[in-house]
C-alpha positions in Angstrom: 123.3 101.0 36.2 120.1 98.9 35.9 121.1 96.4 38.7 121.5 99.3 41.1 118.1 100.7 40.2 116.4 97.3 40.7 118.2 96.7 44.0 117.1 100.1 45.3 113.6 99.6 44.0 113.4 96.1 45.7 114.7 97.5 49.0 112.1 100.3 48.9 109.3 97.9 48.3 110.4 95.6 51.1 110.8 98.6 53.5 107.3 99.8 52.6 105.8 96.4 53.2 107.5 96.2 56.6 106.1 99.6 57.6 102.6 98.8 56.4 102.4 95.5 58.2 103.9 96.7 61.5 101.2 99.3 61.8 98.4 96.8 61.5 99.5 94.7 64.5 97.2 94.9 67.4 98.3 94.7 71.0 97.4 91.6 72.8 94.8 92.0 75.4 94.5 89.7 78.4 90.9 89.2 79.4 92.1 87.9 82.7 94.0 91.1 83.5 92.6 92.8 86.6 91.4 96.4 86.5 93.1 98.7 89.0 91.8 101.7 90.8 93.2 104.4 93.0 92.0 104.9 96.5 92.9 107.5 99.1 92.8 108.5 102.7 93.7 111.9 104.3 97.2 111.9 105.8 95.8 113.8 108.8 98.0 116.9 108.4 96.7 120.2 109.6 97.5 123.8 108.6 100.1 125.5 110.8 100.8 122.2 112.5 102.3 120.2 109.7 102.6 116.5 110.4 100.8 114.0 108.4 101.1 110.2 108.3 103.3 108.7 105.6 101.8 106.5 102.8 103.8 103.5 104.3 102.2 103.9 107.7 98.6 104.1 106.4 99.4 101.2 104.0 99.3 98.9 107.1 95.5 99.5 107.2 95.3 97.7 103.8 96.7 94.5 105.2 95.5 91.6 103.1 94.9 93.8 100.0 97.7 93.9 97.4 98.9 97.5 96.9 100.6 98.1 93.6 101.7 101.7 94.3 101.6 104.2 97.1 102.2 107.9 97.0 101.4 111.3 98.6 99.2 113.7 96.6 97.1 116.8 97.2 93.4 116.4 96.7 92.4 118.4 93.7 89.1 120.1 92.9 88.5 121.0 96.5 89.2 124.2 98.4 90.3 124.4 102.0 89.9 127.6 104.0 93.2 129.1 105.2 92.9 128.6 108.9 95.3 127.1 111.5 94.1 123.6 112.4 92.2 123.2 109.1 92.7 120.4 106.6 95.5 120.7 104.0 94.1 118.4 101.3 97.2 116.2 101.6 96.3 112.6 100.9 97.9 109.2 100.6 97.0 107.4 97.4 97.2 103.7 96.8 96.7 101.6 93.6 94.8 98.4 94.2 92.8 95.8 92.3 89.2 97.0 91.6 87.9 93.8 93.1 89.4 94.9 96.5 87.6 98.2 96.5 84.6 97.2 98.6 87.0 96.0 101.4 89.1 99.1 101.2 86.0 101.3 101.5 85.0 99.4 104.6 88.3 100.4 106.1 87.7 104.1 105.4 89.3 104.6 102.0 87.6 106.4 99.2 88.0 106.0 95.4 90.1 108.8 93.8 88.2 110.2 90.8 90.4 110.8 87.8 91.0 114.5 87.2 91.3 115.9 83.6 
């Protein structure tokens, strides 16, 4: 009976040590990693008219800037009056390197503020 008790006790101690040490590991950070930001531009769609330019079509305006992601979203935090021909708030959003932001802004893109 004693060998089983000591085996179980040893296994418990080893497992506890593994759990304790695995929680102390810190993720590696790469100081060379570039920060990314999201920028946007209206897709040009209008109420009662529909339409709108796809993210892929407007992406061509970012030629020479690496785009990590592109998607369509609705601009939050702004209200648009319900009127035919009015803006819809539909935007095309792109993720780029923060260092490319000034060039993108020169091309008419705006930074997308993070919403909570």
